[in-house]
N, C-alpha and C positions, 0 to 999 in steps of 0.2 A: 846923712840926710835920704831920705826915703823917697824915691820916685814912683809917682802912679801911673798905672796902665789902663787900660780898659780890659785887656786880657794878656795873661801869663801864660806860655805854653812851656811846659817842663819837657824838654826832649825836641831836639830839631833834625830827627831823623825823617823816614819816609812819612810817618803820620803826622808828626808836628808842624813839618813845613807846609806840606799840603794843606793842613788845617788853617794854618796861618795864611795862606795865599786865598785860600776860599773866604775867610774872615775878612781880607782886604778888600775881595771883590764885593762883598756886600755891604760891609762898613768902611767906605773909603777914608773915613775920619778918625777910624780907631787908632788908638796908640797899643801897639801889640809889642811884647816883648818874648823872643823864643831864647831859650836856654839849653845849649847844647853841648854835651861833655867832650864829645870827639872836636879835635882841632881840624878845621879846614885848610887845605884842600884834602877830600878823604882819597885814599889809593883805590885804584880801579882795579876790578876782577877781584882781588882778595879782600872783601870788605863785609858783606852781609849776604846771606841767603833771602830768597825771596825774589827772583831774578825773572820769572815768568809770570805774566799777567794774564788774564781772561777778559770777558768782554765788560763787565761792570767795571773793574779797575781800570782798564783801558780807556773806555769811554770817559771815566772820571778825570784821567790824567789829560787826556786829549783835549775833551772838549769842555769839560765844567772848568778845569784850570786854564786851559787854553795853551797846552804845551805841544799840541800835534807836531808841529814842526820840528820841536828838539827830538821826538821820539821816531820822526820819519828819518832825520837826517844823522842822528848820534846812536842808534839802537837797531834790532834785527826785527823785522816784521816776522812774526810767528807764523809758522805753517800748520798750525793747530797742534792738538795733542796727537799724540803716536804710541801705540801700543804694540810691543812684540812678545809673543808668549814662547820666551827663548831661553827658558831655564835648561842648563846644561847643554844647550847646542851652540854650533858656530856656524850654522847655515841659515841665515836671516831670511832668503827666499824659500826655505823649506818649512816655515811655521807660519801660523795665524799673525797676519798683521792687521791692525786697526787703525784708520786714518784716512783723511781725505787725499784724494788724488790732486785737486786742485785747491788753492786757498778760497776758503769761504768768505762772503763779503764782508762781514763785520771785523774789522782787524784789532789783533793785539799785537804786543811786541814783548822781545825778551829783553830785559832792561839789565845794564851792568849799574849795580846799586850805587858804585862809587861816583861814576859820570852822572847819574842822575841826581843824587844827592847834593853833589857840587852845583848841579845847575838851579836845583831848588832854592839852595842857600843864596846863590848870586840873583836869582829872579826875586827873591825875597827882600835883599836889600835894595835892588834895584826898585822895587815897588813901596819903599818905605818903610819896611818892617824893622825893627830893633833885633837884627840876629846876631846874637852873640856865642860863637864856637870856641872850644875851649873855656867854657863855663862850668864850674862845679856847684850844683846846688847844696848846700850845707843844713838849711832847715826851712821849714815853712809851715804856717799857721792857716788852718781853714776855718773861717769864722762863719757865722749865721746871720741872718737877717740882712742888713745892708752896710754891715761892717765889712771893709776891704781885706781881702786875703792877703797874706804877707809872705814873702820869700826872701831869705839870706843867701848870696851866693859869692863866689870868687870867681873872678875875671881878670885876667891880666896881672895877677899878683897882687890885687887889691879887693877888700871886702866890700860888697854892696848889701843894700836892702831896697826892695821893691815892694809895692803893693797894687792890688787890681780887683776890680770887680768881678771878673771871672778867672778861676784857676784850673787849666786845662793841662790833664796829664798825658802825655806822649812818651813817656820815659822808658818805653819797651817792656823787656822782663824785669826791670828794676822795680816797676810797678809802684811808684813812691805812694800814691793817694791810696791804692789798693792794700798796701802793707800796713800804712798807718791806721786805716779804718777796718783793716780785717775783712775784706771782701773776697778774698781768694776763696775759690770753690774746686773740688776735683770733678771731673765729668766721666769717669770710670772708661775713657778710651785710652787704653795703656799702649802707647806705641812710641817709639823712639826713632832718631835720625841721625847719621853721619854723613858729612860732606867734607869735599874738599875742590880745590881749583888746580886746574893745569894751566900753564901757559901756553897751550897748543891747542889747535882745533882737533875735536875727534871726528872726522869725516865718516860717518856712518854709511853714506851712499857708495863709500868706496871699500866697505868690508865684505861686499859680495860681488862675485866677478859675472855674474849674471846680468847681461845687458837688458834682456827684458824686463827683469826685476827692477832695474835702475830706472829704466824707462817709463815704469807704472805712474809716476807723478810728474807732473807739469808745472813749474819747472821741476828737474830731477835733483830736489834739495832737500831730501827728509832731514838733514841736520838740521835745519832752520826750525823743526818742531821741537815742542819739550817731548822727548823721547823716553817712552816707559820701558823699560825691560822688567817683566813681571813674572811671577811665580808665587806658590802658595805662601801666605802669609808675608808678603813684601813686595816693593817695587823699587827700582833702581832709576833716578833721572838723570838725563842728559840734556843739559841747557846750555847753548852757545851765547857768548857774550861778542859785543861789538869790537871789544879790545883785542880780539883774537883768542881769549882763554876758552876755556870751557868748566862749567860746573858740573860735578858729578856727585850724587847723594844716595843713600841707601835709607830707605826708610821701611820700618818692620814691627811687626806685631811682636811685643816683647816677650810673650809667652812661646812664641814660635822661634824666633830668631834672637837669642839675648845680645843684650847690647854688648857684653864682654866678650862676644866672637867678632867684632868689629869696631870696637873704640880706640883704635889708632891706625895710622895709615898701613901698616904692616899688616895688621889683622883683617882691615876692610880688603886689602888686596887678596889675602889668603880666601877670604870669604866669597869674593869675586871670582875667584880661580875654580871654587867648588859649584857656585850656582849659575855664574854667568861668564864662563870661559873666555869667550870672544872678546868682550869688554876687557877683562883682566889683562888679555894680551896687548891690547893696544895702550892701557894704562901703564903697564909695565915698561911699553917702549917709550913712554913720555915720563917717566918716574923722576928723573932729573930735571924736570920742569915743575914740579910740586910747588905751589905758591902758598897753599894752607892746608889745616886739617881741623876739624871740629865736630862736636856732637851736642846732641841736647838728650839726656834720658827719657824726661817724658815731656813732649813738648804741647801736649794739648790741655787746656784748662778752660773753664768758664769764670764767670765773676757776678757777684751779687747784686751789684748794681753800677751803672755807667753813668747816669744823669742824675743830677740833682737839684731841686728847687732852689738849694742853698748856694747853687752858682759855681758848681765844680762839674767836672766830666772825665770821662776816661775815653781815650781813643787807641787803635792800634792793639800792638802786645801789652799795652799798659792795662788792658781791659782783659781780652778774650783772645784765645786762639784755637783754631779747628785742627786741620790737617793739611799738609802741602799737596793731596794728591790731585785735587782740583784746581790748585793755586788761589784759594779764595782769600789770601791774607790782604791784599789791596781791596778787593771788594768790601771786605767788611771795615777797612779804613775810610772807604768812601762813604759807607752807609752811616757810620758812626759820627763822621766830621759833618755830614749834612743833618743829622739830628742834632747835633751841637750848634752849629750855626743858627739853626731854625729857632732852636731854645733860646738863644740870644737875641734874636730877631723878636721874639714873644716878648721878652724882657723890654726890649727897647719901646716897644708899642705900649707898657704899662699893665700887661695880663698877669694875671696871677700864674705862677710857673709850675705850681705844683701838679695840675692836671695834665699839662703837656709832658713835662718829665715822666709822669707816670704812664702815661699813653706810648711815648716814644720808647720808652723801657720795655712796655711788654711787646711791642712790634718788634724792636730789635732782638730779644731775647726769643720770641718766636722764629725768626729767620735763623739765628744761632742753633737752637736746638734742631729744627727740621733740617739743616744742612749736615750737622753733626751726624745726623742718623745714616748720612751716605757712606760714612767712615766707620762707625762704631761696629763692631764684630762681622765687619765685612772683610778683612784681609785674608783669612782662609780661601775666599773663593777667587782671590786675583790672579790665581795662576790657571783659572779655567777658560778655556778658549771659546766657550760657547755662552756661559752664563754672563762673564766680564764684559764682553761686547754689549750684549742685551742691557745689562744695567747701566752702561754709559749712554744708551740710546735714552734710557729713562731718565737719568739724571741730568742729561743736558735738556731734555724736552722739559722737565720741572723747572730747572734753572733760567733757561730762555723762556719759557711760556709763562711764569708768574713774576719771579724776583726781579729779571730784566725788565718785563714790562714797567714795572713800579719805578724803576731807577731811570731808564731810557726817558720815559714820558715823563719825569719829574713829578711821580706821585708818592713819593715815599712819606711825606708829610700831609697829603689829602686825606684828612680824617673823615670828611664825608663819603670818599669814595671807599676808604677802607670800612667803614662802618656798612655802607649799603652793599658791599660784595663780600661781608665776611662769611656767610654761609659757603659762597663758593670757594673763597680762601682757605677756609677750614678744611672744606672736602679735599681741596687739593693737598694739604697738609696731611690729611687722613690716608689718602691714596699713597702718599709718598712712604708714609711707615708700613702701610700694609705692602708695598711692592718691594722695601728693604727686606721684609721678613720672606717673601716670595723667592728671592735671589738667593738667600741662604738656603731654604728649603730645596730648591731646584739645584742647587750646587750638591747637596747632600746625597742625593737620590740618582745622580748620573756618575757613569764612568768617562773619565777624563778622554777627550781626543783633542788633537792639535794639527788640523790640516793645513795644507800649502794653499793657502787662501789670503787675499787681501779684501777686507771689509771695508767698504768705503761709505761712510755716512752721508757725504755729499751728494750720492746717487740716489737716496731717498727723498723723493720730493718733498715731503712735509717736513723734514729734518732742514733742509736746506732752506725751506721757506720760513721757519721759525728764526734762523739766523738772518736771513735778509731783512725779514720785517722789523727787526730791531732798528733799522734806520728810518721806519715810517714817523711821520709827525702826525699827531692824532689829537681830535677835539675830544671833549669830556665824553660825549657818546659813544665815540668810537673806541676811547680807550675801554670802557665799560664792556663794549660789544666785544673787543679783543680778550679781554680776560675771561669773560665767560665761553667763548669760543675755545680758547686755550684750556679750560678746565674740562670742556667736553672732549677735546682732543684726548688729554691726560685718562679720562674715563675711557675712551676707545682703545688707547695704547696699553693701558693696564690689562684690559680684556684680552687684547692679542698676546701678549707676553704671557699671562698666566695660561692662555691656550697652548702657546709654545712650550711652557714649562710643564705641561701635561695635566693642569689643574682644569676641573670643572667650571665653565664661565657661563653666565647668562649672556643671550645674544641680545646686541642692543636693538633699539627700535628700528634702525634702518640697516643693521647687520653689518655696517661697514668696519674695517679695521685699518689703522694705518700699517703700510707697508713696513716689515722687518726684514733683516738680512735673508737672502734666500740660504737654505741649508747648503752645507758643503755636500758634495757628491761622496 
């Protein structure tokens, strides 16, 4: 017998379970089936990467899905991003450090994926979602018109069939619908990642015996940050987990640091000994507590289509993936899930789906392409202790000033606003492309320096205010004014950065420039 559902979600990981919860919130009477291959409960610590959240993803989990209490009690409040220009060095107090001294107002968390996805599964069941873990999808049929889609799967040693009005693919890199329909696309961003987890805390604050350096942060807990150890062509992440474990990853430009130099734990440790010897020393001391090791040869890709008027859609890594550098994975889950839910809402209202599917696709793909430009061809400058900090200022201003505003103010699907502000939004995108080229040129024409200085973004009033303002609840007119003001800020910031880079720039009408980091003496 075939059981009919309103929606079947293929995959019950982070993307699939969060989508199911968002669907339940919007459509309380929907019959939702989630099929997840892995049996629950999942292991903690050694499960999946993607532990660091940033503002959009954190807001989505905490506020949209109502999971703030779980995040606060079971995971680690993040102390922002932090960067050390520490290649070949053992003295963290002797190199340039980029990161805030005090936690910024808008929260984000380091999440243990095992703990979090176990909670999502329990919450799905509590909210009446038919969540079947340990279920294997054997086949599916994508239909057109009003014909229900069909799925064949095995669960509990029994074969099952189900049909649904909506077929939603959250199957991760298995990409079930993407493979079936030939939607995969390369994006010319050739980087790879290796990672492992240690069942031990890596207390970066204790790696330096300089009391003044340790006391620069309040609280003195740099270990709660997503710590980046950076050098030309690569970065290394250090992410703490609430279980007491630590996640360590190496992400590199494949042309500069081939995967074959780091594709086993021993090779990765040898690589760290050469490029990040202080970290290598502490990993070596804990090697007996290694939990796992894995790698992706080429982690970044795009997809031809994610949303269809034929009632199917893709979310999470079943669709696209960018780069882990700014932890955008959960952000794009939140954005894709929101468009999927809105597309289903339009169908429930009896609207024609084709125009909405096309418009949501265009907007999502524009977000993807502009975010991709933050990473593509940028890895060579990651060891530049002047250019990268200024690039990070720009990248965050662009993120908080435009994309975060649309999400926090619930305007992702406001087609009237997107249409009215199209010139300003296109100008912001154009500025972003120009600035990414500027950073590459800036890096190419300067000699590297690495002074012992802490660059605190939180001391820049305009930067702090962009973060704080994400909490504001604005009416229609104020949202439009805020976005226009932020694009004007980006114009002025671009001019200030070009001036710092040594490029000739035109003076704006008022001549004002946002404050940048003071040059090190």
